[in-house]
C-alpha positions in Angstrom: 79.1 85.7 83.2 81.9 86.1 80.8 81.9 89.9 80.8 85.1 90.2 78.8 83.5 88.6 75.8 80.8 91.3 75.8 83.1 93.7 74.0 85.0 91.2 72.1 83.7 90.2 74.6 93.8 101.7 97.6 96.2 102.4 101.0 96.9 103.1 104.4 96.5 99.7 106.2 97.0 100.4 109.9 98.3 98.1 112.5 94.7 97.3 113.5 94.2 95.5 110.3 97.1 93.2 111.3 95.2 92.3 114.4 92.0 91.8 112.4 93.8 89.6 109.9 95.1 87.4 112.7 91.7 87.2 114.4 90.1 86.2 111.2 92.2 83.1 111.0 95.4 84.0 109.1 98.2 83.0 111.5 100.7 82.7 108.6 99.4 85.6 106.5 99.7 89.1 107.7 99.9 92.7 106.5 102.6 94.6 108.4 103.4 98.2 108.8 106.2 99.5 106.6 109.7 98.8 107.8 112.6 99.4 105.5 116.3 99.1 106.0 118.7 101.3 104.2 119.6 98.8 101.5 115.9 98.0 100.7 114.9 101.7 100.7 117.6 102.5 98.2 116.1 100.0 95.8 112.5 101.2 96.0 111.0 103.8 93.8 108.6 105.1 96.4 107.5 104.4 100.0 105.0 101.5 100.1 101.6 101.7 101.6 102.1 98.3 103.2 104.2 95.2 103.2 102.2 92.1 102.3 103.6 88.7 103.6 101.8 85.9 101.7 101.6 82.7 103.7 100.1 79.2 103.5 96.5 80.5 103.5 94.9 82.8 100.9 95.0 86.5 101.7 91.8 88.2 100.5 91.3 91.9 99.7 88.2 93.8 98.8 88.1 97.3 97.3 86.3 99.9 99.3 85.5 103.3 97.7 89.0 104.4 98.7 91.3 101.5 99.1 91.6 97.7 99.3 90.8 96.2 102.7 91.7 92.8 104.2 88.7 90.5 104.6 88.5 86.9 105.7 86.9 85.7 102.5 84.6 86.9 99.7 81.7 85.6 101.7 82.4 88.5 104.2 82.6 91.1 101.4 80.5 94.2 101.7 76.9 94.1 100.3 77.6 96.6 97.6 74.9 97.6 95.0 75.4 96.2 91.6 76.4 98.8 89.1 77.3 98.4 85.4 80.9 97.2 85.2 82.3 100.3 83.5 81.1 102.3 86.5 82.2 99.9 89.2 85.5 99.6 91.2 87.2 96.5 90.0 90.5 95.4 88.5 90.3 96.1 84.8 93.5 94.3 84.0 97.0 93.5 85.2 100.4 93.5 83.6 104.0 92.6 84.5 106.5 95.4 84.0 110.1 94.3 84.9 109.7 93.0 88.4 106.5 94.9 89.2 103.0 93.6 89.0 100.7 96.5 88.2 96.9 96.5 88.5 94.7 99.0 86.8 91.8 99.6 89.2 88.7 101.1 87.5 87.6 104.3 89.2 90.6 104.4 91.5 94.1 104.2 89.9 97.1 101.9 89.9 98.0 99.3 92.5 101.5 98.0 92.4 103.3 95.1 93.9 107.1 94.8 94.1 109.0 91.8 95.5 111.0 92.5 98.6 113.3 90.2 100.6 112.1 87.3 102.7 109.1 86.6 100.5 107.6 90.0 101.2 105.8 92.2 98.7 105.6 95.9 98.8 102.2 97.3 98.0 102.0 100.7 96.5 98.9 102.9 95.7 99.3 105.3 92.9 96.0 107.0 92.7 94.1 110.3 92.1 90.5 109.4 92.6 89.2 112.8 91.7 90.8 112.5 88.3 89.9 108.8 87.7 86.5 108.3 89.3 84.3 110.0 86.7 85.8 107.8 83.9 86.3 104.2 83.0 89.4 102.3 81.9 89.2 101.3 78.2 92.6 99.8 78.0 95.7 99.0 80.0 99.0 98.8 78.1 102.6 99.8 78.0 103.6 103.0 76.3 107.1 104.3 76.2 107.9 101.5 78.7 105.4 102.9 81.2 102.2 101.1 82.4 99.4 103.3 81.0 95.6 103.4 81.2 93.3 104.8 78.6 90.3 106.6 80.3 87.0 107.3 78.6 83.4 108.3 79.4 81.2 105.3 79.2 77.7 106.3 77.9 76.4 102.9 77.1 74.7 102.2 80.5 73.8 105.7 81.5 73.6 109.3 80.3 76.8 111.0 81.3 76.5 114.3 79.4 77.1 116.2 82.6 80.5 114.5 82.9 83.2 116.0 80.8 85.4 113.9 78.5 88.9 113.2 79.8 90.9 116.1 78.5 94.0 114.0 78.1 92.8 110.4 78.1 96.0 108.5 79.1 97.4 108.2 82.6 100.8 106.7 83.1 102.7 105.2 86.0 106.0 106.8 86.7 108.5 105.6 89.3 108.6 107.9 92.3 105.2 109.5 91.6 102.4 109.0 94.1 99.9 110.0 91.5 99.5 109.0 87.8 100.6 111.5 85.2 98.9 112.4 82.0 100.6 111.1 78.9 100.4 112.4 75.3 99.9 109.7 72.7 100.9 111.0 69.2 98.4 108.6 67.5 95.6 110.4 69.4 96.5 114.0 68.7 93.9 114.5 66.0 91.1 113.6 68.4 90.9 116.3 71.1 88.2 115.9 73.7 87.4 119.6 73.5 86.0 118.8 70.0 83.9 115.9 71.3 86.2 113.0 70.6 86.4 110.1 73.0 88.6 107.0 72.5 86.7 104.1 73.8 88.9 101.1 72.9 92.5 100.4 72.2 94.0 97.0 71.4 97.1 95.6 69.7 96.4 93.2 66.9 98.3 90.0 66.1 100.2 91.9 63.5 101.7 94.2 66.1 99.8 97.3 65.0 97.4 99.2 67.3 93.7 99.5 66.7 91.3 101.9 68.3 87.8 103.2 68.3 87.1 106.9 68.4 83.5 108.2 69.1 82.3 111.7 68.3 80.1 112.7 71.3 79.3 116.3 70.5 75.8 117.4 71.0 74.8 117.6 67.4 77.0 114.8 65.9 77.5 111.2 66.9 79.7 108.8 65.1 82.0 105.8 65.7 85.2 105.6 63.7 87.9 102.9 63.5 91.7 103.5 63.2 94.9 101.6 62.8 98.4 102.8 63.8 101.6 100.8 63.2 102.9 102.5 66.3 101.3 104.7 68.9 104.0 107.2 67.9 102.7 107.4 64.4 99.7 108.9 62.6 96.8 106.5 62.4 94.8 105.6 59.3 91.0 105.0 59.1 89.9 101.5 58.5 86.5 99.7 58.3 84.7 98.1 61.2 85.2 94.7 59.5 89.0 95.2 59.2 89.1 96.3 62.9 87.4 93.2 64.2 89.3 90.9 61.8 92.6 92.3 63.1 91.6 91.5 66.7 90.5 87.9 66.1 92.5 85.6 68.4 95.1 83.2 67.1 94.7 79.5 67.4 96.2 78.1 70.6 98.2 75.8 68.3 100.3 78.9 67.5 101.0 79.6 71.2 104.3 78.9 72.9 104.5 75.3 73.9 104.3 75.8 77.7 101.3 78.1 77.4 99.6 75.7 74.9 100.1 72.5 77.0 99.0 74.2 80.2 95.9 75.6 78.5 95.1 72.3 77.0 95.5 70.6 80.3 92.9 73.0 81.8 90.5 72.7 78.9 90.8 68.9 79.0 89.6 68.9 82.6 86.2 70.3 81.6 83.3 68.0 80.8 81.5 70.6 78.7 82.2 71.3 75.0 82.8 75.0 74.5 84.9 77.4 72.5 87.6 79.0 74.7 89.1 82.4 74.6 92.6 82.2 76.1 93.6 85.6 77.6 97.4 85.8 78.3 98.5 88.5 80.7 100.8 91.2 79.3 104.4 90.4 80.3 107.0 93.2 80.0 107.1 94.5 76.5 104.4 92.1 75.3 100.8 93.1 75.0 97.9 91.0 76.3 97.6 88.1 73.8 94.4 86.2 72.9 94.2 82.7 71.6 91.3 80.5 70.8 90.5 76.8 71.1 87.4 75.6 69.3 86.5 72.3 71.0 82.7 72.8 70.9 79.8 75.1 70.3 77.8 77.4 72.5 79.1 80.2 74.8 82.7 81.3 74.6 84.4 80.6 77.9 87.4 82.7 79.1 90.6 81.0 80.3 92.9 83.4 82.1 96.6 82.6 81.6 100.0 83.8 83.0 103.0 82.4 81.2 106.7 83.2 81.1 109.6 81.1 80.0 109.4 78.5 82.8 106.0 78.8 84.4 102.4 78.9 83.3 99.0 79.2 85.1 95.6 78.8 83.5 92.4 79.2 85.3 88.7 79.6 84.5 86.4 82.0 86.2 85.4 79.4 88.7 89.1 79.0 89.7 89.6 75.5 88.2 92.5 75.1 85.8 96.1 73.9 85.5 99.7 74.8 86.1 102.7 74.0 84.0 106.5 74.2 84.3 109.5 73.7 82.1 112.2 71.4 83.6 115.9 71.8 83.3 115.9 69.3 80.4 113.2 71.5 78.6 110.5 68.9 79.2 107.2 70.2 80.3 105.0 69.0 83.1 101.4 70.1 83.7 99.2 69.7 86.7 95.6 70.3 87.5 95.3 73.3 89.8 92.5 75.3 91.4 92.4 78.7 93.1 90.4 78.9 96.4 86.7 78.3 95.9 84.5 81.4 95.5 80.9 81.8 96.7 78.0 81.6 94.2 77.9 84.6 91.8 81.6 85.4 92.4 84.0 84.9 89.6 87.8 85.2 88.9 88.6 87.7 86.2 92.4 87.5 85.8 95.6 85.9 87.1 99.3 86.8 87.5 102.4 85.4 89.3 104.9 87.6 91.1 107.8 86.3 93.2 106.1 82.9 93.9 102.8 84.6 94.8 99.7 84.1 92.7 97.5 87.1 92.4 94.0 86.7 91.1 91.3 89.3 90.7 87.7 88.4 91.6 84.2 90.1 91.3 80.7 89.5 92.4 78.7 89.6 89.1 75.1 89.8 88.1 74.4 90.2 84.4 76.6 93.2 83.4 76.7 94.5 87.0 79.5 94.3 89.5 79.0 94.3 93.3 82.0 93.5 95.5 85.4 93.2 93.9 88.9 92.6 95.0 91.9 90.2 94.7 93.5 87.3 96.5 97.1 86.4 97.1 98.0 82.7 97.1 101.4 81.1 97.6 102.5 79.4 94.4 102.5 75.6 95.3 104.8 74.1 92.7 
C-alpha cells in the first residue's frame, strides 16, 4: 500500500539486549552500553541511550509502546493490532540536520542518531509520550534551524472530541534537552487551538513558500481553509484549494540534480511494470523534503524513497528493491542496482537515509490504511 499517496498521497537498552542480539545471530552487530571518553563526551549534546555498532548483518529494531527494541527480523515482530496509521507508532519521516539523523516517531517523539568514532552511532531518545501520544504528526520540518514536528488531532478515522487540540502544535528538538520543547510559529499565531483551530498539514512548495491546511473543529462550526506563507516567520494569506494542491505538485525528475535523477532512473528502469512514480527525497540540512515525478506509465502511483547528497544517492521502493549511485572524482556518475534486506509479506519500507556509511530504513506492517508492527533497520552501506 502506498500510504503516502493517500494524502497527496524509544530508550534504555540494557546489557541483556546485547546478549539477546548475539544469540539471535548478530555476531558482528551489537548494541552496547554507553561508554564515553572525555573527548567524545565533550562533543555530544546529551548522553546517549545506547551506542549502536552496525556490522555486516542488518540490525533490526521494532517500536514497542515505549521504545525501540532489538529483534532478529521483522518476522519476529510483535503481533500488534492494526490501527489507522495516524494513530499508530511508526516513523513519520526522517531528516538530516548537520551530522544528525533525526526520526520523528508518531505517538512517541524524536529518535536521533549521531556518528561517533570507530563506526559507532550514538542513539538518543528525545521524548515526552504524555504530550505526544494523543496526537499525530502532520509534518516534520526544520524551523529556525531546529528539527520540528507539527502535531494535530486526527479525526478522520475516529471521533476524538474527548481529546483536546494541541495547545501549541509544534515540538522542536533542542541540543541538550531530553524532551521536545514547544515552538511558536509566527505564521500560525492567528489560529489558536483554544478557538478550535487545528493545523492538519504543512508542506513547502516548489516555489519555496509554505502551504498549510487549517481546520476549524469547534462544536458548532467546521471548515477547512488553505493558506500560503512566504516564510513561517510571516503572516499567511488565504488561497484556494486548487492553488494549494497546484503548488504542491511534484517537479519532473528531469529537473532533479543529475546524481539523484540517474539513480532514480536506474531504480525505475529495473521495474517491469509501467507506473507513474512519486520520488520522495529526504530532507537534507536546510532543504525541505522534495518530490519529483516520473510518468512512465498509467495506473497506481508508486513511491520511490531517495536519499541524495553531493556524492551519494540511494533510491528504494517499498519492497526494498532499487539502486545506488555515486559521483566519482572526475565527476562521472556510476549507478548500481541495490536492494535492502527482504521483508515478509505485508511489510513495506517507508523511507531511507544514510548516516556515516550506515543505511537507515523505516519499515511497517501494513493492511489497507492500518499499521501493525513498525520499526527500522540499520544496514552497512556497501559501496
